[in-house]
N, C-alpha and C positions, 0 to 999 in steps of 0.2 A: 314151590312153599317153601321147600327147604334153604333155597338159597335166600330167599325173604327172610327167612327166621333168622339164619346167620348173619347176614348184612344188618339185622336189627340189633342181636347180639354183639355186634362188631361196634356197632354207633353208640350201644350201651357202654360196653367196654370204654371206649374210646374218652367219652363224658364224664363216666366215674374216674379213672385216671387223671384225667384235667383236673378235675374237682378236688380231687387227692393231693394231686401235687402243689394247687394253688394254695387248698390250705395250709401245706405244710411252709412253705415258703412263706406268706402273711403278704400283709399287704407292701406294696412296693414305700419303704419310708424316704418322705422328701430329705433333700441335701438338708444339712444343720444351717442355721445362720451362721454368716461369718464373724468372727470377734469384732466388739467398736474399739476402734484404735484413737479413736478422738481423744482430745488431751493435747495440753502442753509439757512438750517431754524435756528434759535438760541431760545434759552428757555428766554419765559418772567416770569421771579419767580414771578412774581406781580398777574399773571392771571391765575399761574398753583399752584397744588397740591403735596405734595413732599410726595413719595412709601416711601421711607426711613422712616418717622416718622410711618407708618405702621407697618414695621418691628421691631423698635426699641421698639412699644408699644407690642409686640409679637415675643418674640426670637423663640418660638419652630414653628413658620411657615418658618423662616428663615433656620432651622435645622431640616427640614423635604422635603427638596426640592427634588424631583424623581430624581431618579437615582444613579448612582455612588460616588465620592469621595463628600464631602460639603463642605471640606476646598478650594476647586480649584474655588469654587464662593465666597468665601470671601474677601474682606468685600464686602458686597452686593453693597455698596454705589458707586462703580463704573460699576455695572452690566448693558450692554445695552440693556436687558430685561427691565428694569424698566425705560427707559429714557436715553437721552442722555442731553448734554448743548448744544450742534449743532451736526447737521446731514444734510447729501444730500440726495436729491433724484433725482436717475436718471430715465428717463420714456421712455418705447418705447410702440408699440400697445402691445406685450405680456408678458413685465416685468415690477414690480417695484422695483430697485433697493435701500438700505438703505445704507449709509455709512457714517460712525460713526470714530470719532478718537480713539475710544477703539477698533476696530475689523476690520476685514477682512469684505468688503462689502456683502452683503446677499441682495442674489435676489429671487422673490418672482414671481412665473407666473400668470399671473391674470385669465386664463382659468381655474381656478379651481381643477386642477388636483392637486392631492396631491404629496408632494416630500418628500419622505422618507430622514431622517440624523442622525447628533450625533450633539449635543452640549457639547463643553467640559466641563468636571464636572455634567453635568445634564442626561446624557445620550441619548438614541434614541427619535428622534421627527417625527413626523407627521405632515407636515405645508402645510396649503390650505389658500391661498390667491384669493378672489373674489370681483369684486365689484358688491355694495348692492347702487344701484343709486348714488348718488356722493360721497359715500364712499367708500374706499377701506378698505376690512376689513381679516385680518391675523390671522387665529388659528394656533396654537401650540398645540399640544398633544404630551403629554409623557407618560411613564409607568404609568400604574391604571389609576385614573381619573384627575390625574393632566392637567390642560390648560391655555394657558396665547390667551389671546382673545384683538387684538391692533384693530383699527379702525384709519383710516387717513381720515380730511377732511377740505376742505378749508374753512376759513370763512373770514369776514371782506374782501370782495371782492379781495380774493385772497394773501392779504397782512398777514396772519395767517396761521397756520396749527393746527390743536386739535387734538389731538392725547390721543383716550382714552383707556386705558388699563384695564383687566380686568382677575386679576389671580383666577381660581377656583382650585378644588379638591385638595388643600393643607392642610395643621390642619384648617385652616378658607378660607373663599372667600374674596377679599377686591377689588376694584377698583380704580383708580385718571384718572386725567384729566392733560394732560397738552397743554399749548398754546406756539407756537413758533411764531415769528416773520419772515418776510421773509429779508434775508440779500440782502442789494442794487445790484440790479443790476440781480435780480429774473426778468426770463420769458423775 
């Protein structure tokens, strides 16, 4: 009988402790919604770094791009991989689409699943996009160790978007920051 009393007391103590712990920690809060990056964005050259300067300083970096025919990515100055003067973002719950005047729309699946594809002149690419807090991070991996990581983050109360790009695994690595202003009528 005494053993049964101890067992019941232990069960009661366990349940009371569990209730106390759960009331202190509160219900699990859902992940916050990601920011809405939708809109048309225009480069602010005064606040931005120019990646073409890096390439002019290191011609070998341009000549050692991964994959296929390097001539197809010449001149680098027009490559949307290095930023664009203007672009538009269309966003849904599961995708972010970047549309530039230089090329076709690029759809990023923001659930973290990898997407295999090709970029003309660069070869095979594996793209992974995911939200990291308030930032959208897009990672493109090419053959070998070459990688381009781009993050998009709203600043200035949503009136600007900061785009940081890091190229690594090439002859040498470098990164640059570009700031874009919202075009009238955003959101």
